Each structure stands twice: as C-alpha cells, then as structure tokens.
C-alpha atoms as an extended CHARMM CRD file, in Angstrom:
* protein
*
        83  EXT
         1         1  UNK       CA            -14.0450000000      -50.4690000000      -25.4010000000  PROA      1               0.0000000000
         2         2  UNK       CA            -13.5300000000      -51.7740000000      -28.9400000000  PROA      2               0.0000000000
         3         3  UNK       CA            -13.5900000000      -49.1550000000      -31.6960000000  PROA      3               0.0000000000
         4         4  UNK       CA            -13.5950000000      -49.2960000000      -35.4800000000  PROA      4               0.0000000000
         5         5  UNK       CA            -10.1990000000      -49.9810000000      -37.0630000000  PROA      5               0.0000000000
         6         6  UNK       CA             -9.9960000000      -47.7330000000      -40.1350000000  PROA      6               0.0000000000
         7         7  UNK       CA             -7.7760000000      -50.2910000000      -41.9190000000  PROA      7               0.0000000000
         8         8  UNK       CA            -10.7810000000      -52.6880000000      -42.0090000000  PROA      8               0.0000000000
         9         9  UNK       CA            -13.1110000000      -50.1260000000      -43.6270000000  PROA      9               0.0000000000
        10        10  UNK       CA            -13.0930000000      -49.9200000000      -47.4260000000  PROA      10              0.0000000000
        11        11  UNK       CA            -15.1970000000      -48.2350000000      -50.0930000000  PROA      11              0.0000000000
        12        12  UNK       CA            -17.0900000000      -50.5550000000      -52.4290000000  PROA      12              0.0000000000
        13        13  UNK       CA            -18.9050000000      -47.8480000000      -54.4270000000  PROA      13              0.0000000000
        14        14  UNK       CA            -19.3260000000      -44.0920000000      -54.3970000000  PROA      14              0.0000000000
        15        15  UNK       CA            -21.7260000000      -41.8650000000      -56.3530000000  PROA      15              0.0000000000
        16        16  UNK       CA            -23.3620000000      -38.4760000000      -55.8160000000  PROA      16              0.0000000000
        17        17  UNK       CA            -22.4470000000      -38.2070000000      -52.1350000000  PROA      17              0.0000000000
        18        18  UNK       CA            -23.4620000000      -41.7790000000      -51.2460000000  PROA      18              0.0000000000
        19        19  UNK       CA            -20.8900000000      -44.3730000000      -50.1960000000  PROA      19              0.0000000000
        20        20  UNK       CA            -21.2780000000      -48.1350000000      -49.9300000000  PROA      20              0.0000000000
        21        21  UNK       CA            -18.7030000000      -49.4370000000      -47.4580000000  PROA      21              0.0000000000
        22        22  UNK       CA            -17.4660000000      -52.8440000000      -46.3520000000  PROA      22              0.0000000000
        23        23  UNK       CA            -16.1700000000      -53.4320000000      -42.8360000000  PROA      23              0.0000000000
        24        24  UNK       CA            -14.5320000000      -56.6770000000      -41.7110000000  PROA      24              0.0000000000
        25        25  UNK       CA            -14.3990000000      -57.5860000000      -38.0260000000  PROA      25              0.0000000000
        26        26  UNK       CA            -13.5070000000      -60.6960000000      -36.0740000000  PROA      26              0.0000000000
        27        27  UNK       CA            -16.3950000000      -60.6690000000      -33.6210000000  PROA      27              0.0000000000
        28        28  UNK       CA            -19.8640000000      -59.3620000000      -34.5050000000  PROA      28              0.0000000000
        29        29  UNK       CA            -20.4800000000      -59.0000000000      -30.7710000000  PROA      29              0.0000000000
        30        30  UNK       CA            -18.1070000000      -56.0100000000      -30.7290000000  PROA      30              0.0000000000
        31        31  UNK       CA            -20.5060000000      -54.0820000000      -32.9830000000  PROA      31              0.0000000000
        32        32  UNK       CA            -23.5190000000      -55.0630000000      -30.8870000000  PROA      32              0.0000000000
        33        33  UNK       CA            -21.8180000000      -54.2020000000      -27.5800000000  PROA      33              0.0000000000
        34        34  UNK       CA            -20.7810000000      -50.6920000000      -28.6210000000  PROA      34              0.0000000000
        35        35  UNK       CA            -23.5620000000      -48.5040000000      -30.0480000000  PROA      35              0.0000000000
        36        36  UNK       CA            -20.9620000000      -45.9190000000      -31.1700000000  PROA      36              0.0000000000
        37        37  UNK       CA            -18.6050000000      -48.4680000000      -32.7560000000  PROA      37              0.0000000000
        38        38  UNK       CA            -17.9880000000      -46.3220000000      -35.8650000000  PROA      38              0.0000000000
        39        39  UNK       CA            -17.4550000000      -43.0880000000      -33.9040000000  PROA      39              0.0000000000
        40        40  UNK       CA            -13.7140000000      -43.0580000000      -34.6230000000  PROA      40              0.0000000000
        41        41  UNK       CA            -14.4320000000      -42.7270000000      -38.3730000000  PROA      41              0.0000000000
        42        42  UNK       CA            -17.3210000000      -40.2580000000      -38.0750000000  PROA      42              0.0000000000
        43        43  UNK       CA            -15.4450000000      -37.7660000000      -40.2750000000  PROA      43              0.0000000000
        44        44  UNK       CA            -15.5780000000      -40.2800000000      -43.1690000000  PROA      44              0.0000000000
        45        45  UNK       CA            -19.2780000000      -41.2130000000      -42.9570000000  PROA      45              0.0000000000
        46        46  UNK       CA            -22.4080000000      -39.4360000000      -44.1810000000  PROA      46              0.0000000000
        47        47  UNK       CA            -26.0690000000      -39.8880000000      -43.3300000000  PROA      47              0.0000000000
        48        48  UNK       CA            -27.6190000000      -42.6460000000      -45.4950000000  PROA      48              0.0000000000
        49        49  UNK       CA            -24.2710000000      -44.3350000000      -46.2170000000  PROA      49              0.0000000000
        50        50  UNK       CA            -24.5060000000      -48.1200000000      -46.0500000000  PROA      50              0.0000000000
        51        51  UNK       CA            -21.8870000000      -50.3070000000      -44.3850000000  PROA      51              0.0000000000
        52        52  UNK       CA            -21.8580000000      -54.0180000000      -45.1170000000  PROA      52              0.0000000000
        53        53  UNK       CA            -20.3210000000      -55.6480000000      -42.0370000000  PROA      53              0.0000000000
        54        54  UNK       CA            -19.0320000000      -59.2200000000      -42.0530000000  PROA      54              0.0000000000
        55        55  UNK       CA            -17.0910000000      -61.4380000000      -39.7200000000  PROA      55              0.0000000000
        56        56  UNK       CA            -17.2600000000      -64.4460000000      -37.4740000000  PROA      56              0.0000000000
        57        57  UNK       CA            -19.6680000000      -66.2750000000      -39.8120000000  PROA      57              0.0000000000
        58        58  UNK       CA            -22.2700000000      -63.4990000000      -39.6000000000  PROA      58              0.0000000000
        59        59  UNK       CA            -23.1390000000      -60.3350000000      -41.5100000000  PROA      59              0.0000000000
        60        60  UNK       CA            -25.3300000000      -57.2590000000      -41.3080000000  PROA      60              0.0000000000
        61        61  UNK       CA            -26.1780000000      -54.2430000000      -43.3850000000  PROA      61              0.0000000000
        62        62  UNK       CA            -25.8210000000      -50.9790000000      -41.4650000000  PROA      62              0.0000000000
        63        63  UNK       CA            -27.3760000000      -47.6740000000      -42.4940000000  PROA      63              0.0000000000
        64        64  UNK       CA            -25.8690000000      -44.4890000000      -41.0420000000  PROA      64              0.0000000000
        65        65  UNK       CA            -28.7720000000      -42.6210000000      -39.4150000000  PROA      65              0.0000000000
        66        66  UNK       CA            -26.8670000000      -39.6170000000      -38.0200000000  PROA      66              0.0000000000
        67        67  UNK       CA            -23.2840000000      -38.3610000000      -37.7580000000  PROA      67              0.0000000000
        68        68  UNK       CA            -21.7850000000      -35.8150000000      -35.3830000000  PROA      68              0.0000000000
        69        69  UNK       CA            -18.0980000000      -35.3650000000      -36.2220000000  PROA      69              0.0000000000
        70        70  UNK       CA            -17.6170000000      -32.8180000000      -33.4380000000  PROA      70              0.0000000000
        71        71  UNK       CA            -18.4250000000      -35.4220000000      -30.7730000000  PROA      71              0.0000000000
        72        72  UNK       CA            -17.4320000000      -38.5140000000      -32.8100000000  PROA      72              0.0000000000
        73        73  UNK       CA            -20.9300000000      -39.9900000000      -32.5880000000  PROA      73              0.0000000000
        74        74  UNK       CA            -22.4950000000      -42.1800000000      -35.2670000000  PROA      74              0.0000000000
        75        75  UNK       CA            -26.0330000000      -43.5820000000      -34.9280000000  PROA      75              0.0000000000
        76        76  UNK       CA            -26.8980000000      -46.6990000000      -36.9340000000  PROA      76              0.0000000000
        77        77  UNK       CA            -29.8760000000      -48.7260000000      -38.0730000000  PROA      77              0.0000000000
        78        78  UNK       CA            -29.1750000000      -52.2720000000      -39.1640000000  PROA      78              0.0000000000
        79        79  UNK       CA            -30.7250000000      -55.4500000000      -40.4260000000  PROA      79              0.0000000000
        80        80  UNK       CA            -28.9890000000      -58.6910000000      -39.5360000000  PROA      80              0.0000000000
        81        81  UNK       CA            -28.8370000000      -61.9050000000      -41.5330000000  PROA      81              0.0000000000
        82        82  UNK       CA            -27.0850000000      -65.2330000000      -41.1130000000  PROA      82              0.0000000000
        83        83  UNK       CA            -24.4970000000      -66.3220000000      -43.6550000000  PROA      83              0.0000000000
C-alpha cells in the first residue's frame, strides 16, 4: 500500500486554523487507489484544510472532511481537473 510521503507535503498558506497544502506525487492513481492515502500525516491535518495535489500531468483539489489521529484515518472530498 502506498502512503503519503511527508517530504512531498508543504504548506502554501496558513491563517486562523486553516491550512492550504500542496502535495506532489508521481502517480495520481496512488491517491485514487488508497482512500486513506493521507492517514500517515493525520496529526498534521485539520477538518476543512485544502490539499492541492499534482503529479503525472493531472491535479485535484482535496478537502479534508474528517480526521482521526488516534486511528490515522483521514476522509477526503475532492474535485478533479485536467492540467
């Protein structure tokens, strides 16, 4: 199972408890194949954070719907667009 590499996750903006992140990956299919892809960084994410994901000629905007740091589970909603 492929998991999020923290070295590819960076903060673009932060204000009043909201964080806008960028995550770079090689294969967008890894994100689609693993619904808990960002579970390994659940302690860094908050509900309503936005992660802009790019890689492999594709991109999507991911909104963090729920976070459970105790079980390392992160639920996402996302809208996909072609680059």
